[in-house]
N, C-alpha and C positions, 0 to 999 in steps of 0.2 A: 729787184722784181724785172723778170722779160715779156714785155707786154707785145712783142714782135708774135706771139705764138696766135694772134689776131690776121696777123699775115696781112692781106689789100685792104681791112678793116680797120687795121695800128690806128691812124691818124683820127679817125672818124671818131671810134671809141676814146680816144682822148679827148676829143672836140666833144664828145657827150659829158664824158667825165666833168670838165673843169669846165661847161654852160651848165651843171647842177650846184658848183662852188657859187656860180657866178650869179644865178638866180635865187642862191640863200642870201647872197649878200644884198640883192636888191628889194631883196620880198624883206628881210632885217630892216632895213632903212627907209622902207614904203618909197623909192624911188623908180619905180616903173616910167614916170612919164619923163623921167629926167634922161635916165637910160636910152628910151627912145627917141628921144629926140638927137641926144648925143651921136648913139651908131646913124639915126638918118642921115644927118648931117655928112658924117664922117666917111660913110659909108660907098660914097663913089670916089672919094679920093682914093679909098685903100682900095677899090678892084680896080682902079686905072694902073695902081702903082702894084698890084699883084699881078695882074696881067703883062703889064709889060715888064718886069723881072722875071715872068718865067717864059716869056715870049724870045728873051734875048740870052736865056740858058743861065741868070744868076743862080737861079735852085733849080733843083728838082723833089719831086716828093716819090718816092720809091713805095712806101706802104699805104695805100690809100686806093679805093675802089675802083677809079676811074671813069666815075660818073664829072663829066664835065656839064658846067650851066654857061652860058655867054662866055666859053674859049676859059675858063678855070676850074680848077675841081672843087666838085663840091664841098671838099673839107675848107678849103680856103674860104668859101664863101661862109662857114660858120664863123670859122676864124674871123672874119671880119666884122659879125656881130659878137660873136662873143668878148673880143678883148675891150671894145668903149662899155660894153654893159660890164666888163667887169670890173673895172675902172671906174666908173660910176658909182657901183653898187660898194666898192670897199672906198669910195672918197666919203659917199651917203653915210654910210655905216660909222665911218671914223667921225664925222660931224655929228650925227647922232649918240655917240658914244659920248662927245666933249659935252654936248648939251643936256646929255644924263648925269653929267658929274659935276658940271656946273650950276646945276639946278639941286642937287643934291646938299652941294657945301653951301648953297645958300641958303635951305633950310637947316642945314643941322648949324650953321652958323650962332655964335651967341650974342644975345641981342641984349 
């Protein structure tokens, strides 16, 4: 599937699509507080890193809206919110599944 049909909104569309996945994981795991806390702690580091790499020309983002906030594309701000949220969501989902498996195996164990 060629998503470049979204032109300058291509990066934004992919960010929103993956944000839906991240939100699903965080919601399933009931990990909103952990995701928010982790994201808030990591955001300043990610911002400085992203700003610097864009400033020195390490990479450029051609399929973006062109809207910038504090010197970096709005899509990058979303990315910096999305990644830690996704990581926490997946991690906490795995932990929840492990706890569920452990509790069901204890309940089904012969006595």
